[in-house]
C-alpha positions in Angstrom: 25.6 -63.7 -15.9 26.7 -60.1 -16.3 23.6 -58.0 -15.6 21.5 -60.9 -14.5 21.7 -60.2 -10.8 22.1 -63.9 -10.0 21.6 -64.7 -6.4 22.4 -68.2 -5.3 20.1 -67.8 -2.3 17.2 -67.5 -4.7 18.1 -70.5 -6.8 15.6 -73.3 -6.6 17.2 -76.7 -7.4 15.9 -79.2 -10.0 15.0 -81.6 -7.2 13.0 -79.0 -5.2 11.2 -77.7 -8.3 10.4 -81.3 -9.5 9.1 -82.2 -6.0 6.8 -79.1 -6.0 5.4 -79.8 -9.4 4.8 -83.5 -8.7 3.1 -82.6 -5.5 0.4 -81.0 -7.6 0.5 -83.4 -10.5 1.7 -86.7 -9.2 0.6 -88.5 -12.4 3.4 -86.9 -14.4 6.2 -89.3 -15.3 9.7 -88.8 -16.7 9.6 -89.0 -20.5 11.9 -91.7 -21.7 15.1 -90.4 -23.4 18.3 -92.1 -24.2 20.0 -88.8 -25.4 22.7 -88.0 -22.9 22.9 -84.4 -24.3 19.3 -83.5 -23.7 18.8 -80.1 -22.2 15.5 -80.6 -20.5 14.3 -83.4 -18.3 10.7 -83.7 -19.5 7.7 -85.0 -17.5 4.2 -85.8 -19.0 1.1 -87.8 -18.2 1.5 -91.4 -19.3 0.1 -92.1 -22.8 -3.6 -93.0 -22.7 -4.0 -91.7 -19.1 -7.0 -89.5 -18.2 -4.8 -86.8 -16.7 -6.2 -83.3 -16.3 -2.9 -82.1 -17.8 -2.0 -82.0 -21.5 1.5 -81.6 -22.8 4.6 -81.8 -20.8 6.9 -79.8 -18.4 10.6 -79.7 -18.8 13.3 -78.7 -16.4 16.6 -77.3 -17.6 19.0 -78.5 -14.9 22.3 -76.8 -15.9 22.7 -75.0 -12.6 22.1 -77.8 -10.1 22.7 -80.9 -12.2 25.1 -79.8 -15.0 25.2 -81.9 -18.1 28.2 -80.1 -19.7 30.2 -83.2 -20.3 27.5 -84.6 -22.7 26.4 -81.2 -24.2 26.6 -81.1 -28.0 25.1 -77.7 -28.5 26.6 -74.4 -29.7 24.9 -71.1 -30.5 25.5 -68.8 -33.4 24.6 -65.3 -32.3 23.0 -62.6 -34.4 26.3 -60.7 -34.6 28.1 -63.8 -36.2 29.8 -65.0 -33.0 29.9 -68.7 -32.2 29.4 -69.5 -28.6 30.2 -73.1 -27.5 28.8 -72.6 -23.9 26.2 -70.3 -22.7 28.0 -70.0 -19.4 31.4 -69.2 -20.9 32.5 -65.9 -22.3 34.6 -67.3 -25.1 33.3 -66.5 -28.6 34.7 -66.9 -32.1 33.7 -64.3 -34.7 32.7 -66.2 -37.8 31.4 -62.9 -39.2 34.9 -61.5 -39.1 36.4 -64.6 -40.7 33.8 -64.3 -43.6 34.5 -60.6 -44.0 38.2 -61.3 -44.2 37.4 -63.7 -47.0 38.5 -66.9 -45.2 37.8 -70.1 -47.1 35.2 -72.6 -46.0 38.1 -74.8 -44.8 39.5 -72.0 -42.7 36.1 -71.3 -41.2 35.5 -75.0 -40.5 38.9 -75.0 -38.8 37.9 -72.1 -36.6 34.7 -73.9 -35.6 36.6 -77.1 -34.9 39.2 -75.2 -32.7 36.3 -73.6 -30.8 34.7 -77.0 -30.2 38.0 -78.4 -29.1 38.2 -75.7 -26.4 34.7 -76.5 -25.0 35.1 -77.4 -21.4 33.7 -80.5 -19.7 32.0 -78.5 -17.0 31.0 -74.9 -16.4 32.8 -72.9 -13.7 30.3 -73.7 -10.9 27.7 -71.8 -9.0 30.2 -69.9 -6.9 32.3 -68.6 -9.8 29.7 -68.1 -12.6 28.1 -64.9 -11.2 31.5 -63.2 -11.1 32.7 -64.0 -14.6 32.1 -61.5 -17.4 29.5 -62.8 -19.9 26.8 -61.4 -22.1 23.3 -61.6 -20.7 20.9 -64.0 -22.2 19.0 -61.2 -23.9 22.2 -60.3 -25.7 23.0 -63.9 -26.5 19.5 -64.6 -27.9 18.0 -66.9 -25.3 
């Protein structure tokens, strides 16, 4: 959140956003998904409907309905750092390991150790804005 000027008072929850969207497009329905690690909750017109809308809208709910415990995503940054959580500041430099000449097994071990430190939940809305972290433009998101 460093540099993002996050303001909790300006946060619009998933429930509020969904309610506002569905007020204008009540025919949108939740797209079926059995993937507990999905990032977006998607809504679209039912198949075969004559909706005035095409495509879908997805809500990323990580702030007001965290899905951390089921998250299976990591991000490899352009500088070679592995980030196991966008909200965490912990990174592992795979670039440095490769430049040192670490073996594939050693690099795999670094990745496994980083994944093992992945937390079940981010720090929460009150703590996140005060933790040092790269901004999304620096992370690549």
